[in-house]
FIKE-589660 format. One record per residue (C-alpha): x, y, z. Coordinates in steps of 0.25 Angstrom, whole numbers, plus 5000, padded with zeros to 4 digits. Each point is the difference from the previous one (the first is absolute). Layout:
FIKE-589660
+------+------+------+
:   c1 :   c2 :   c3 :
+------+------+------+
:    X :    Y :    Z :
...
+------+------+------+
END
This chain:
FIKE-589660
+------+------+------+
:   c1 :   c2 :   c3 :
+------+------+------+
: 4212 : 5097 : 4710 :
: 4986 : 4998 : 4993 :
: 4994 : 5009 : 4990 :
: 4985 : 4999 : 4998 :
: 4994 : 5005 : 4987 :
: 4985 : 5000 : 4998 :
: 4996 : 4998 : 4985 :
: 4988 : 5009 : 4999 :
: 4993 : 4993 : 4988 :
: 5006 : 4986 : 5001 :
: 5004 : 4993 : 4986 :
: 5012 : 5008 : 4994 :
: 5001 : 5009 : 5012 :
: 5006 : 4988 : 5007 :
: 5011 : 4999 : 4989 :
: 5002 : 5015 : 5001 :
: 5002 : 4998 : 5015 :
: 5012 : 4991 : 4997 :
: 5006 : 5010 : 4991 :
: 4998 : 5011 : 5010 :
: 5007 : 4992 : 5011 :
: 5012 : 4998 : 4991 :
: 5000 : 5014 : 4996 :
: 4999 : 5006 : 5014 :
: 5005 : 4990 : 5010 :
: 5009 : 4991 : 4992 :
: 5000 : 4985 : 4998 :
: 5007 : 4996 : 5013 :
: 4987 : 4997 : 5007 :
: 4986 : 4996 : 4995 :
: 4987 : 5008 : 5002 :
: 4986 : 4996 : 5005 :
: 4991 : 5003 : 4989 :
: 4985 : 5002 : 5005 :
: 4991 : 4998 : 4988 :
: 4987 : 4995 : 4994 :
: 4998 : 4988 : 4992 :
: 4992 : 5008 : 4991 :
: 5005 : 4995 : 4986 :
: 4989 : 5004 : 4991 :
: 4994 : 4991 : 4989 :
: 5012 : 4998 : 4992 :
: 5006 : 4991 : 5012 :
: 4987 : 4997 : 5008 :
: 4987 : 4997 : 4993 :
: 4992 : 5003 : 5013 :
: 4997 : 5015 : 5002 :
: 5005 : 5007 : 5013 :
: 5012 : 4998 : 5009 :
: 5003 : 4987 : 5007 :
: 5001 : 4997 : 5015 :
: 5007 : 4989 : 5008 :
: 4989 : 4991 : 4997 :
: 5004 : 4999 : 4985 :
: 5014 : 4995 : 5003 :
: 5006 : 4987 : 5005 :
: 5013 : 5001 : 5007 :
: 5000 : 5014 : 5006 :
: 5009 : 5002 : 5012 :
: 4993 : 5007 : 5012 :
: 5008 : 5012 : 5006 :
: 4990 : 5006 : 5009 :
: 4985 : 4997 : 5003 :
: 4996 : 5009 : 4988 :
: 5012 : 4999 : 4991 :
: 5005 : 4989 : 4990 :
: 5012 : 4999 : 4992 :
: 5000 : 4994 : 4986 :
: 5012 : 4991 : 4999 :
: 5005 : 4994 : 4986 :
: 4993 : 4987 : 5004 :
: 4987 : 5006 : 5001 :
: 4989 : 4997 : 4990 :
: 4987 : 5007 : 4996 :
: 4988 : 4991 : 5001 :
: 4994 : 4998 : 4986 :
: 4994 : 5007 : 4993 :
: 5006 : 5013 : 5005 :
: 5014 : 5004 : 4996 :
: 5011 : 5008 : 5007 :
: 5015 : 5004 : 4996 :
: 5004 : 5002 : 5015 :
: 5006 : 4986 : 5002 :
: 5008 : 5001 : 4987 :
: 5005 : 5014 : 5005 :
: 5004 : 4994 : 5013 :
: 5008 : 4989 : 4993 :
: 5007 : 5010 : 4991 :
: 5002 : 5012 : 5009 :
: 5008 : 5001 : 5013 :
: 4989 : 5006 : 5007 :
: 4988 : 4996 : 5009 :
: 4986 : 5002 : 4995 :
: 4989 : 5003 : 5011 :
: 4986 : 4999 : 4995 :
: 4990 : 5012 : 5001 :
: 4986 : 4994 : 5003 :
: 4990 : 5011 : 4997 :
: 4988 : 4991 : 5003 :
: 4998 : 5008 : 5013 :
: 5002 : 5013 : 4994 :
: 5009 : 5011 : 5005 :
: 4998 : 4995 : 5015 :
: 5006 : 4987 : 4996 :
: 5011 : 5005 : 4992 :
: 5004 : 5010 : 5011 :
: 5000 : 4989 : 5010 :
: 5009 : 4991 : 4991 :
: 5009 : 5012 : 4997 :
: 5001 : 5003 : 5015 :
: 5003 : 4986 : 5004 :
: 5011 : 4999 : 4989 :
: 5006 : 5013 : 5005 :
: 5000 : 4995 : 5014 :
: 5006 : 4986 : 4996 :
: 5011 : 5005 : 4991 :
: 5003 : 5014 : 5006 :
: 5005 : 5004 : 4986 :
: 5010 : 5012 : 4999 :
: 4991 : 5006 : 4989 :
: 4986 : 4999 : 4995 :
: 4998 : 5004 : 4985 :
: 4986 : 5001 : 4993 :
: 5003 : 4998 : 4985 :
: 4991 : 5003 : 4988 :
: 5004 : 4999 : 4986 :
: 4994 : 5010 : 4991 :
: 4993 : 5009 : 5011 :
: 4985 : 4996 : 5000 :
: 5002 : 5000 : 5015 :
: 5000 : 5016 : 4999 :
: 4986 : 5000 : 4993 :
: 4987 : 5006 : 5006 :
: 4992 : 4988 : 4996 :
: 4991 : 5007 : 4990 :
: 5010 : 5002 : 4988 :
: 4994 : 4995 : 4987 :
: 5013 : 4993 : 4996 :
: 5001 : 4992 : 5013 :
: 4999 : 4985 : 4999 :
: 5005 : 4993 : 5012 :
: 5000 : 5009 : 5012 :
: 4995 : 4990 : 5011 :
: 5012 : 4992 : 5004 :
: 5008 : 5013 : 5001 :
: 4990 : 5007 : 5008 :
: 4999 : 4988 : 5010 :
: 5015 : 5000 : 5002 :
: 5001 : 5015 : 5001 :
: 4989 : 5000 : 5011 :
: 5006 : 4988 : 5007 :
: 5014 : 5007 : 5000 :
: 4994 : 5013 : 5006 :
: 4995 : 4992 : 5012 :
: 5012 : 4992 : 5004 :
: 5009 : 5005 : 5011 :
: 5013 : 5001 : 4993 :
: 5006 : 5011 : 4990 :
: 4996 : 4996 : 4986 :
: 5007 : 5007 : 4988 :
: 4991 : 5000 : 4987 :
: 5008 : 4999 : 4987 :
: 4995 : 5000 : 4986 :
: 5008 : 4994 : 4989 :
: 4998 : 5002 : 4985 :
: 4991 : 5012 : 5001 :
: 4989 : 4998 : 4990 :
: 5004 : 4986 : 4995 :
: 4987 : 4994 : 5005 :
: 4992 : 5009 : 4991 :
: 4990 : 5002 : 5011 :
: 5002 : 5015 : 5001 :
: 5006 : 5011 : 4991 :
: 5015 : 5001 : 5002 :
: 4999 : 5015 : 5004 :
: 4990 : 4997 : 5011 :
: 5009 : 4989 : 5006 :
: 5012 : 5009 : 4999 :
: 4993 : 5012 : 5007 :
: 4998 : 4991 : 5012 :
: 5014 : 4995 : 5001 :
: 5011 : 5004 : 5010 :
: 5015 : 4999 : 4999 :
: 5007 : 4990 : 4990 :
: 5005 : 4988 : 5008 :
: 5006 : 4992 : 4989 :
: 5001 : 4998 : 4985 :
: 5000 : 4985 : 4997 :
: 5013 : 4995 : 4992 :
: 5002 : 4987 : 4993 :
: 5008 : 4995 : 5012 :
: 4987 : 5001 : 5008 :
: 4992 : 4992 : 4990 :
: 5010 : 4989 : 4998 :
: 4996 : 4992 : 5013 :
: 4985 : 4999 : 4995 :
: 5004 : 4999 : 4985 :
: 4996 : 4985 : 5000 :
: 4987 : 5003 : 5006 :
: 4996 : 5010 : 4990 :
: 5002 : 4989 : 4989 :
: 4987 : 4994 : 5005 :
: 4993 : 5010 : 5010 :
: 4988 : 5006 : 4993 :
: 5001 : 5014 : 5006 :
: 4999 : 5011 : 4990 :
: 5004 : 5012 : 5009 :
: 5012 : 4993 : 5006 :
: 5004 : 4995 : 4987 :
: 5000 : 5014 : 4994 :
: 5007 : 5005 : 5013 :
: 5011 : 4990 : 4997 :
: 5001 : 5003 : 4986 :
: 5001 : 5015 : 5002 :
: 5011 : 4997 : 5010 :
: 5008 : 4993 : 4989 :
: 4998 : 5012 : 4991 :
: 4988 : 4997 : 4992 :
: 4992 : 5012 : 4995 :
: 4988 : 5001 : 4991 :
: 4985 : 4998 : 5002 :
: 4995 : 4986 : 5005 :
: 4986 : 4995 : 4998 :
: 4994 : 4992 : 5012 :
: 4988 : 4993 : 5005 :
: 4988 : 4995 : 4992 :
: 4996 : 5014 : 4997 :
: 5013 : 5003 : 4993 :
: 5004 : 5012 : 5009 :
: 5012 : 5008 : 4996 :
: 5011 : 5002 : 5010 :
: 5012 : 5009 : 4997 :
: 5013 : 4995 : 5005 :
: 5009 : 5012 : 5004 :
: 5012 : 5004 : 5008 :
: 4991 : 5002 : 5012 :
: 4994 : 4986 : 4998 :
: 5010 : 4992 : 5009 :
: 5000 : 5010 : 5011 :
: 4995 : 4997 : 5015 :
: 4994 : 5012 : 5008 :
: 4996 : 5002 : 5014 :
: 4985 : 5005 : 5003 :
: 4994 : 5004 : 5012 :
: 4992 : 4989 : 5007 :
: 4990 : 5009 : 5007 :
: 4998 : 5009 : 4989 :
: 4998 : 4989 : 4991 :
: 4989 : 4994 : 5009 :
: 4993 : 5013 : 5001 :
: 5000 : 5001 : 4985 :
: 4995 : 4986 : 4998 :
: 4985 : 4999 : 5002 :
: 5000 : 4985 : 4998 :
: 5011 : 4997 : 5011 :
: 4993 : 5009 : 5010 :
: 4986 : 4993 : 4997 :
: 5006 : 4986 : 5002 :
: 5008 : 5004 : 5013 :
: 4990 : 4993 : 5009 :
: 4996 : 4988 : 4991 :
: 4999 : 4986 : 5006 :
: 4997 : 4993 : 4987 :
: 5005 : 5000 : 4986 :
: 4985 : 5002 : 4996 :
: 4999 : 5013 : 5008 :
: 5012 : 5005 : 4993 :
: 4994 : 4996 : 4986 :
: 4987 : 5008 : 5004 :
: 5008 : 5012 : 5003 :
: 5008 : 4999 : 4986 :
: 4987 : 4999 : 4993 :
: 4995 : 5012 : 5007 :
: 5012 : 5009 : 4998 :
: 5006 : 4994 : 4987 :
: 4988 : 4996 : 4993 :
: 5004 : 4985 : 5000 :
: 5008 : 4989 : 5007 :
: 5012 : 4995 : 4992 :
: 4996 : 4986 : 5006 :
: 4986 : 5001 : 4992 :
: 5008 : 5003 : 4988 :
: 5009 : 4988 : 5002 :
: 4987 : 4991 : 5003 :
: 4994 : 5005 : 4987 :
: 5012 : 4998 : 4992 :
: 5003 : 4986 : 5006 :
: 4986 : 4996 : 4995 :
: 5002 : 5005 : 4986 :
: 5014 : 4993 : 4999 :
: 4993 : 4987 : 5005 :
: 4990 : 5000 : 4989 :
: 5011 : 5003 : 4990 :
: 5005 : 4988 : 4992 :
: 5015 : 4999 : 5002 :
: 5008 : 5004 : 4987 :
: 5011 : 4992 : 4994 :
: 5014 : 5005 : 5000 :
: 5002 : 4998 : 4985 :
: 5014 : 5006 : 4996 :
: 4995 : 5005 : 4986 :
: 4987 : 5006 : 5006 :
: 5008 : 5007 : 5011 :
: 5010 : 5006 : 4992 :
: 4990 : 5005 : 4990 :
: 4992 : 5006 : 5011 :
: 5012 : 5006 : 5007 :
: 5004 : 5007 : 4987 :
: 4986 : 5006 : 4999 :
: 5000 : 5005 : 5014 :
: 5014 : 5006 : 4999 :
: 4997 : 5008 : 4987 :
: 4987 : 5006 : 5007 :
: 5008 : 5002 : 5013 :
: 5011 : 5007 : 4993 :
: 4990 : 5010 : 4994 :
: 4995 : 5003 : 5014 :
: 5015 : 5004 : 5004 :
: 5002 : 4987 : 5008 :
: 5015 : 4995 : 5000 :
: 4999 : 4988 : 5011 :
: 4989 : 4991 : 5006 :
: 4999 : 4990 : 5011 :
: 4998 : 4985 : 4998 :
: 4988 : 5001 : 5008 :
: 4994 : 5010 : 4990 :
: 5004 : 4991 : 4988 :
: 4993 : 4988 : 5007 :
: 4987 : 5008 : 5000 :
: 5002 : 5006 : 4986 :
: 5002 : 4986 : 4995 :
: 4988 : 4994 : 5007 :
: 5008 : 4990 : 5008 :
: 4998 : 4996 : 5014 :
: 5009 : 5004 : 5012 :
: 5005 : 4986 : 5001 :
: 5006 : 5002 : 4986 :
: 5007 : 5012 : 5003 :
: 5014 : 4993 : 5003 :
: 4999 : 4991 : 4987 :
: 4997 : 5013 : 4992 :
: 5012 : 5007 : 5006 :
: 5009 : 4989 : 4997 :
: 4995 : 4998 : 4986 :
: 5001 : 5015 : 4997 :
: 5014 : 5001 : 5006 :
: 5005 : 4988 : 4992 :
: 4994 : 5005 : 4987 :
: 5004 : 5015 : 5001 :
: 5011 : 5001 : 5010 :
: 5003 : 5014 : 4996 :
: 4987 : 5006 : 5005 :
: 5002 : 4995 : 5014 :
: 5004 : 5011 : 5009 :
: 4999 : 4994 : 5013 :
: 4990 : 4999 : 5006 :
: 4992 : 5007 : 4989 :
: 4997 : 4997 : 4986 :
: 5005 : 5011 : 4990 :
: 4991 : 5002 : 4988 :
: 5007 : 4997 : 4986 :
: 5005 : 5013 : 4994 :
: 5001 : 5008 : 5013 :
: 5012 : 5006 : 5006 :
: 5004 : 4998 : 5014 :
: 5011 : 5003 : 5010 :
: 5007 : 4990 : 5009 :
+------+------+------+
END
């Protein structure tokens, strides 16, 4: 029996898909997780999603579908977490290739459904930005979700839309997300998170990291992203809800607009028209800035002094936790230094490590 889970946004949604499989279907069998290699600049210095041409060692499954085994490697300079996920998790990872727009993704999804005959197909989004219209001012990265949603609505198979961690991506107000959700499907527990706990020690996803922390009982306000967005961790944070697929498509203007696209460039044009921007343009601009920025040295004394200043200011904003991605940005370090920073901080101040988050000194937390 095969379960197919489509990770709507790629990245951390793929890790959350592994958590979901454990929670809903157990560990006796593995899942096929259909996901983007869209790692953002902390992992991949090149803007946008990756396709099969960006890897060595992929395994063909159908004419349009490639699996990413543990021995696959991204071709420099691009980066990807998928081979490591394949090495550490008992699941198979199939690559969403958006170069040919929704037409291409729907073709891939149709072929994989025909090839696997899965007993269920779940479309999973962490946070809930898949429920957006497309023009909300807080929306940051709607394109991947819109493409996946549109493709799932075109496949000849029943697809269940699930949203985990309502509001944890910070893309939409929590109230807006909750108003568009259906029944409660599951509340994540520490037992659900345990199979991916080793992955969360290195994977940079903030939303899935907060989802896991909330499942462990962490409560407070977590600051994320380069902009320092505050996300509240509550009893509702580790929940998974169903949402109506067709109603979500009817509400999502961007997903409807990209339905017939045959190139990623066409999808980007729709995003600029509806959302006012393309998230890949944002990545391109940021990549150029980072390339021009001289690398900072991870000097222990400087890092701890900067950390103390940041924590003092953040506490005054009501922040109790943050992510290592946020700390990397705050301390002006590069994405390649994130793991070194994480190891240094945990060894220096182990009492503040609330896996996989960092607890600010002087803040209370539940665990």
